[in-house]
C-alpha positions in Angstrom: 9.7 -55.6 18.4 10.7 -58.0 21.1 10.4 -57.7 24.6 13.2 -56.8 26.9 13.6 -59.5 29.2 13.8 -58.6 33.0 13.9 -60.8 35.7 11.9 -59.0 38.0 8.3 -60.2 38.2 6.3 -58.7 35.7 2.7 -59.5 36.8 0.9 -59.3 40.1 -1.8 -61.6 41.0 -5.0 -61.1 43.4 -7.8 -63.0 44.3 -11.1 -63.3 46.2 -11.0 -65.5 49.0 -12.7 -69.0 47.4 -10.6 -68.2 44.6 -7.6 -68.3 46.6 -9.1 -72.0 48.2 -9.5 -73.2 45.1 -6.1 -72.3 43.2 -4.4 -73.6 46.6 -6.1 -76.8 46.6 -6.3 -77.4 42.9 -4.1 -74.9 40.9 -5.7 -73.2 37.9 -6.7 -74.7 34.9 -8.7 -73.6 31.6 -11.1 -76.0 32.6 -11.9 -73.9 35.8 -12.8 -70.8 34.2 -15.9 -69.6 32.8 -16.2 -66.1 33.3 -13.5 -63.2 32.1 -14.3 -59.6 32.7 -12.7 -56.7 30.8 -12.6 -53.4 32.7 -13.2 -49.8 30.8 -9.8 -47.6 30.3 -9.3 -47.0 27.0 -5.9 -47.4 25.8 -4.6 -48.8 29.2 -5.6 -52.1 27.4 -2.9 -51.9 25.0 -0.7 -52.2 27.5 -2.1 -55.9 28.7 -2.5 -56.7 25.1 0.3 -59.6 25.7 -2.0 -61.0 28.5 -4.9 -60.9 26.3 -2.9 -62.6 23.7 -1.8 -65.6 26.0 -4.9 -66.4 27.3 -6.8 -66.3 24.2 -4.2 -67.4 21.7 -3.1 -69.8 24.0 -4.1 -70.9 27.5 -8.1 -71.0 27.1 -8.2 -72.7 23.8 -6.5 -76.0 25.9 -9.9 -76.8 27.1 -12.3 -75.7 24.4 -15.8 -74.6 26.1 -18.4 -71.6 25.9 -17.1 -68.8 28.3 -19.1 -65.5 28.9 -17.0 -62.6 28.3 -18.3 -59.5 29.7 -16.7 -55.9 29.0 -17.2 -52.3 29.6 -15.8 -49.7 27.1 -12.6 -50.7 25.8 -13.2 -54.1 27.8 -16.1 -54.9 25.0 -13.9 -53.6 22.4 -11.3 -56.6 23.3 -13.7 -59.2 23.6 -15.6 -58.4 20.3 -12.2 -58.8 18.7 -11.2 -62.3 20.7 -14.7 -63.4 19.4 -13.2 -62.8 15.7 -12.6 -66.3 13.7 -8.5 -66.0 14.6 -8.4 -64.3 18.3 -4.7 -63.4 18.1 -5.3 -61.4 14.9 -8.3 -59.5 16.0 -6.9 -58.8 19.3 -3.2 -57.2 17.8 -5.6 -55.3 14.6 -7.1 -54.0 17.4 -4.2 -52.6 19.2 -2.8 -51.5 16.0 -6.2 -49.7 14.6 -6.5 -47.9 18.2 -2.8 -46.9 17.7 -2.9 -45.3 14.2 -5.7 -43.1 14.8 -4.9 -39.5 15.2 -6.9 -36.6 16.4 -5.6 -32.7 15.7 -6.1 -30.5 18.8 -9.5 -29.0 18.8 -11.0 -32.1 17.0 -14.6 -32.4 18.6 -17.1 -35.1 19.7 -18.5 -35.7 16.2 -14.9 -36.0 14.7 -13.9 -38.3 17.2 -17.2 -40.5 17.2 -16.5 -40.8 13.4 -13.1 -42.2 13.2 -13.9 -44.6 16.2 -16.9 -45.5 14.0 -14.4 -46.1 11.1 -12.0 -48.1 13.4 -15.1 -50.4 14.8 -16.2 -51.4 10.7 -12.7 -52.0 9.7 -12.2 -54.1 13.0 -15.1 -55.7 12.4 -15.6 -56.7 8.8 -18.0 -58.0 7.6 -17.5 -61.2 10.5 -20.5 -60.2 12.9 -21.9 -63.7 12.8 -19.1 -64.8 13.8 -18.9 -63.2 16.8 -22.4 -63.8 17.9 -22.2 -67.3 16.7 -18.6 -68.0 18.6 -18.5 -71.6 19.6 -16.0 -70.7 22.7 -17.1 -67.2 23.7 -20.4 -65.4 24.4 -20.1 -61.5 24.1 -21.8 -59.0 26.7 -21.4 -55.6 26.3 -22.2 -53.1 29.1 -23.5 -50.0 28.2 -25.5 -46.8 30.1 -28.8 -45.6 29.2 -28.4 -41.6 30.3 -31.2 -39.7 31.5 -32.2 -36.0 32.7 -29.4 -33.3 31.0 -27.2 -36.5 30.1 -29.5 -37.4 27.0 -27.9 -34.7 25.4 -24.6 -33.9 23.6 -24.3 -30.1 24.0 -21.1 -29.4 25.8 -23.5 -26.9 28.1 -26.4 -29.7 29.2 -23.4 -32.4 29.5 -21.4 -30.2 31.9 -24.8 -29.4 34.2 -25.8 -33.2 34.3 -22.1 -34.2 34.7 -21.8 -31.9 37.4 -24.9 -33.4 39.3 -23.6 -36.9 38.8 -20.0 -36.0 40.0 -21.9 -34.2 43.4 -24.8 -37.4 43.7 -21.6 -39.9 43.4 -19.7 -38.1 46.3 -22.7 -38.6 48.2 -22.7 -42.6 47.3 -23.0 -44.6 44.5 -27.0 -45.3 44.8 -27.8 -41.7 44.1 -26.6 -42.8 40.4 -29.5 -43.9 39.5 -31.1 -40.9 38.7 -28.7 -40.1 36.2 -27.7 -44.0 34.4 -29.6 -46.9 34.1 -27.4 -50.6 33.4 -28.1 -52.0 30.3 -26.3 -55.2 29.4 -26.7 -56.9 25.7 -25.8 -60.0 25.4 -25.0 -63.1 23.5 -28.2 -64.6 22.3 -28.1 -67.7 23.2 -27.0 -67.3 27.1 -27.1 -64.3 29.4 -24.0 -63.3 31.5 -23.9 -65.7 34.8 -24.9 -63.1 36.9 -26.6 -62.6 40.3 -30.2 -60.5 40.2 -28.6 -56.9 39.6 -30.5 -54.5 42.4 -28.0 -52.0 42.9 -29.2 -50.2 39.5 -32.0 -50.0 37.4 -30.8 -53.1 35.0 -32.2 -54.4 31.8 -30.9 -57.0 29.2 -31.5 -56.7 25.5 -30.3 -59.4 23.1 -27.1 -58.9 20.8 -27.4 -59.5 17.0 -26.6 -58.4 13.4 -28.7 -55.2 14.0 -27.4 -53.8 17.3 -23.9 -55.0 17.7 -22.0 -52.1 16.1 -24.2 -49.5 17.9 -23.6 -51.4 21.6 -19.7 -51.5 21.0 -20.2 -47.7 19.9 -22.3 -46.8 22.8 -20.1 -48.8 25.5 -17.1 -46.6 24.8 -18.7 -43.5 24.3 -17.2 -41.5 27.0 -19.4 -38.2 27.3 -17.4 -34.8 26.4 -15.3 -37.4 24.2 -17.6 -39.0 21.8 -21.3 -38.6 20.8 -23.9 -40.7 23.1 -25.7 -43.5 20.5 -29.3 -43.0 20.2 -31.7 -46.0 20.3 -29.9 -49.0 20.4 -32.4 -51.4 18.0 -33.8 -53.6 20.0 -33.3 -51.6 23.7 -35.6 -48.8 24.9 -35.5 -45.2 23.2 -32.9 -43.2 24.6 -29.1 -42.0 24.8 -26.7 -44.7 25.2 -23.0 -44.2 26.8 -19.9 -45.8 28.0 -21.0 -48.9 30.5 -17.9 -47.5 32.2 -19.6 -44.9 33.5 -21.0 -47.2 36.1 -19.4 -50.3 35.8 -15.6 -48.9 35.3 -13.9 -52.3 36.4 -17.1 -54.7 36.5 -17.7 -54.7 40.1 -20.5 -57.4 39.8 -21.8 -60.1 41.3 -20.3 -62.9 39.7 -22.2 -66.4 39.7 -20.0 -68.7 37.0 -18.4 -71.6 38.4 -14.9 -72.1 39.0 -12.7 -69.1 39.0 -13.6 -65.8 37.0 -10.3 -64.7 35.6 -9.8 -61.2 35.3 -6.9 -59.5 33.2 -7.0 -56.1 34.2 -4.9 -52.9 34.1 -4.6 -52.3 37.9 -4.2 -54.5 41.3 -7.7 -53.4 42.6 -11.4 -53.1 41.4 -12.9 -49.6 40.9 -16.8 -49.5 41.0 -17.7 -46.5 39.0 -15.5 -43.9 36.4 -16.4 -41.2 39.1 -15.0 -43.5 41.9 -11.2 -43.0 40.4 -10.7 -39.9 42.6 -12.1 -41.6 46.0 -9.6 -44.2 47.2 -12.3 -45.2 49.6 -15.0 -46.9 47.1 -13.8 -50.4 46.7 -14.9 -53.1 44.7 -17.3 -55.4 47.1 -15.0 -58.6 48.2 -18.0 -60.9 48.4 -18.9 -60.1 45.1 -15.3 -60.7 43.9 -15.1 -63.8 45.9 -14.3 -66.1 42.8 -12.0 -63.7 40.7 -8.2 -63.8 39.9 -7.0 -60.6 39.0 -4.2 -60.5 37.2 -2.3 -57.2 36.4 1.2 -55.4 35.8 3.5 -55.5 38.5 4.7 -52.5 40.1 8.5 -52.9 38.7 7.2 -54.0 35.3 5.2 -50.5 35.0 8.2 -48.6 36.3 10.8 -50.1 33.5 7.8 -48.9 30.8 8.5 -45.8 29.1 6.8 -42.7 31.2 6.6 -45.3 34.2 2.7 -46.2 33.3 0.8 -47.8 30.7 -0.9 -45.8 27.7 -3.3 -43.8 28.7 -5.8 -40.9 26.8 -3.6 -38.2 28.2 -1.0 -39.3 26.1 -3.0 -37.9 22.9 -2.3 -34.5 24.8 1.0 -35.2 25.8 2.0 -35.8 21.9 -0.3 -33.3 20.7 1.4 -32.4 17.1 3.5 -35.6 17.3 1.8 -38.8 16.7 4.8 -40.4 15.7 6.2 -40.4 19.0 3.1 -41.8 20.6 3.0 -44.7 18.4 6.4 -45.8 19.2 5.5 -45.5 22.7 2.1 -47.6 22.6 3.9 -49.8 20.1 6.5 -50.6 22.6 4.1 -50.7 25.3 2.5 -53.5 23.6 5.5 -55.7 22.7 6.5 -55.3 26.1 3.4 -56.6 27.6 4.6 -59.9 26.1 6.2 -60.7 29.1 2.9 -60.7 31.2 1.2 -63.6 29.0 4.8 -65.5 29.2 4.7 -64.8 33.3 1.3 -66.0 33.1 1.8 -69.2 31.3 5.1 -69.8 32.9 3.4 -69.7 36.4 0.4 -71.6 35.4 2.3 -74.5 33.6 4.7 -74.9 36.4 1.8 -75.5 39.3 3.7 -72.5 41.5 0.8 -69.9 40.2 -0.9 -70.1 44.1 2.8 -69.3 45.4 2.7 -65.7 43.6 -1.1 -64.5 44.6 -2.1 -62.2 47.4 -5.5 -61.4 48.9 -8.0 -58.9 46.6 
């Protein structure tokens, strides 16, 4: 499929205050980028595939250097794909495998987990060591260790546990420490460049061949949708789930030099999954001071089918009609080439700074 060429801007660019100063004074070069976050968001990732392809397939390789990739949920799956020997092929394969999955009405958590596990196995193949030893990218996977009733996968206990989480989160994010602990499974060569994490109990665990798959499965394990992953090798005993529950859009204290380049689905950072409906919950601008956020513009989204990126609700929208859902998602992936093309054009022209707004 070829992209439809439309004159209106496809990208919206927003930057933290230090990133804004840097880009205005020096422009943006691949050498400036040492860290890339990837948010949770399920099928929304398909809608920015073209941006990932431009970054990992063209722009970043112009200056080969070690870079930290830190992702939650689909963000970690995107970055595992980018760490494969051919990042373009890996990212395209992720998009196609994800799109091809089908779930009948009434499918249960165990069945969804089994199909996602099979998809992950096909994506990774026998290339675990290539991912962990990638010379350009250091993979970091965000998960949460579940506490209390959230240690169980029975619907009754999960319902009560999640009800407690929703109430606690309304009082303040700090109360979520009663329900979750943050765990970062990181590249064996380097921890992610973050300041000390003081907001929640946090642990670091080294990624290796025995726990990479479990870490990626746990990072996408949304309660009530997928089963949690119990006892990740190398981590403390317990039940692990989607890292986006705490760190939905990775509002983290970044300490990488230069600019933190953030290809994202939205033009803002929402701290946790339970903050989606709380517009007053915003990212910490001091933590995000070095971030350049790249996201689809409002005009771009308006011209997509249904006026939005793919999302998990499409499984219900197209129940019994997977062919139509798959056509829609493939159209969104094809159109997203415009996002990548526009970034490359702006970066190469030296006019990137003219289009950036503050975060």
